[in-house]
C-alpha positions as CSV (number, residue, x, y, z in Angstrom):
1,M,24.0,-14.2,-46.9
2,M,26.0,-13.4,-44.0
3,R,24.9,-10.2,-43.7
4,R,21.6,-10.4,-44.4
5,T,21.9,-13.7,-41.1
6,L,23.6,-10.7,-39.2
7,L,21.3,-8.4,-39.8
8,G,17.8,-10.7,-39.8
9,I,19.5,-11.2,-35.7
10,A,19.9,-7.6,-35.3
11,V,15.8,-7.2,-35.7
12,A,15.2,-10.0,-33.7
13,L,17.3,-8.9,-30.2
14,V,15.3,-5.8,-31.8
15,L,12.1,-6.9,-31.4
16,M,12.8,-9.2,-28.3
17,L,14.1,-6.1,-26.3
18,G,10.9,-3.7,-27.3
19,S,8.6,-6.3,-26.4
20,H,10.1,-7.3,-22.6
21,A,10.7,-3.5,-22.7
22,S,7.2,-2.2,-23.1
23,T,5.9,-5.9,-20.8
24,V,7.8,-4.1,-17.7
25,S,6.9,-0.8,-19.0
26,A,3.4,-2.0,-18.9
27,A,4.0,-3.5,-15.2
28,S,5.4,-0.9,-13.5
29,A,2.8,1.9,-15.3
30,T,0.3,-0.2,-13.0
31,S,-0.6,0.9,-9.8
32,L,0.2,-0.9,-6.3
33,F,-3.7,-0.6,-5.5
34,N,-4.3,-2.8,-8.5
35,Q,-1.5,-5.0,-7.9
36,L,-3.3,-5.2,-4.3
37,G,-5.9,-5.7,-6.1
38,G,-7.8,-3.0,-5.8
39,M,-11.2,-1.3,-3.7
40,D,-11.8,-5.1,-2.7
41,A,-8.5,-5.3,-1.1
42,V,-8.2,-2.2,0.0
43,T,-11.3,-2.0,2.1
44,K,-10.4,-5.3,3.1
45,L,-6.7,-4.8,4.6
46,G,-8.0,-0.9,6.3
47,N,-11.5,-2.9,7.4
48,N,-9.0,-6.0,8.8
49,L,-6.1,-3.6,9.8
50,L,-8.5,-1.4,12.2
51,S,-9.7,-4.4,13.3
52,S,-7.0,-6.1,14.7
53,L,-5.1,-2.8,16.3
54,M,-8.6,-2.0,18.8
55,K,-7.6,-5.7,19.8
56,D,-4.0,-4.9,20.5
57,P,-3.6,-4.4,24.0
58,R,-0.3,-2.1,23.2
59,L,-3.4,0.2,21.4
60,S,-5.9,-0.4,23.8
61,S,-6.1,2.7,25.1
62,L,-5.2,4.5,22.1
63,L,-8.4,2.8,20.2
64,G,-10.8,2.7,23.1
65,K,-13.5,5.2,21.9
66,L,-13.2,5.5,17.5
67,D,-16.4,4.1,16.0
68,P,-15.1,1.4,13.6
69,A,-18.0,1.7,11.2
70,A,-16.9,5.6,10.8
71,A,-12.8,5.5,10.1
72,S,-13.0,2.3,7.9
73,P,-14.6,4.2,5.1
74,K,-11.5,6.4,5.6
75,V,-8.7,4.3,6.2
76,A,-9.5,2.6,2.7
77,N,-9.7,6.0,1.2
78,Q,-6.2,7.4,2.3
79,L,-4.9,3.7,1.5
80,C,-6.5,4.4,-2.0
81,S,-5.0,7.6,-2.2
82,T,-2.2,7.2,-1.2
83,L,-1.3,3.6,-3.1
84,G,-2.7,5.4,-6.4
85,G,-6.3,4.2,-6.6
86,G,-7.9,7.4,-7.7
87,C,-9.6,8.2,-4.5
88,P,-9.5,11.4,-2.9
89,A,-7.7,10.8,0.1
90,A,-9.3,11.0,3.8
91,F,-6.7,13.6,4.9
92,T,-4.1,16.3,3.9
93,P,-0.4,14.5,4.3
94,E,-0.2,17.2,7.1
95,Q,-3.1,16.1,9.0
96,V,-1.5,12.9,9.1
97,S,2.2,14.3,9.3
98,A,1.1,15.9,12.1
99,A,-0.7,13.1,13.7
100,A,2.2,10.6,14.2
101,S,2.9,12.6,16.1
102,K,0.7,10.9,18.9
103,L,1.5,7.8,18.7
104,S,4.3,6.5,22.0
105,P,7.2,4.9,20.4
106,D,5.6,1.3,21.4
107,Q,2.4,2.4,19.0
108,K,3.8,3.1,16.2
109,K,5.7,-0.4,16.1
110,A,2.7,-1.8,17.3
111,V,1.0,-0.2,13.9
112,S,3.5,-1.9,12.0
113,E,3.9,-5.3,13.6
114,N,0.2,-5.2,12.5
115,F,0.1,-3.6,9.4
116,S,2.5,-5.7,8.0
117,S,0.1,-9.5,9.4
118,V,-2.8,-7.4,8.1
119,L,-0.9,-7.1,4.4
120,G,0.0,-10.4,4.2
121,S,-3.2,-11.7,5.0
122,I,-4.1,-9.9,2.0
123,S,-1.3,-10.2,-0.8
124,S,1.0,-13.4,-0.4
125,N,2.9,-11.6,-3.3
126,P,6.3,-10.5,-1.3
127,L,7.5,-8.1,-3.6
128,V,3.6,-5.8,-3.2
129,Q,4.0,-6.6,0.6
130,Q,7.8,-4.9,0.6
131,A,6.6,-1.6,-1.6
132,V,3.0,-1.1,0.4
133,T,4.6,-1.3,2.8
134,K,7.3,1.1,1.8
135,A,4.6,3.5,-0.2
136,L,3.0,4.2,3.0
137,G,5.9,4.7,4.9
138,S,5.3,6.3,8.2
139,N,2.2,7.4,7.4
140,L,0.8,4.4,8.6
141,S,1.2,5.8,11.9
142,G,0.3,9.4,11.2
143,I,-3.3,7.8,9.2
144,V,-4.3,6.8,13.2
145,G,-3.2,8.9,14.9
146,A,-5.5,11.4,12.1
147,L,-8.5,8.7,13.0
148,L,-8.9,10.2,16.9
């Protein structure tokens, strides 16, 4: 009788652990793009970021001639691609990397601060915010630089 009870407990534990593992697996398989809210959220993030950047006095000289209507879809597609949404990237990794040098350290800081603020208005989940920020990393400045 004791063996059956122990066997029953062992089977129950295996089933519980297997169930938990598949839940964790499914959650980690979800792209940051989906965790953020899909294309609507990414488009809003891109539009709000550009709007915020263009209002920032630290960036006004850099972005003064930028056409937001033309730039917004590029930013949205670049974010979508980087976050795993399957969109075609507007810029190659090489273009993004090279374009980052167009911004001064102060301008890069301004981009990062504006992005953090805008991201907070799109997602209230700190884990998603942290993951998105990490995924984009230093590419943010390169994306902005590539628009110039």
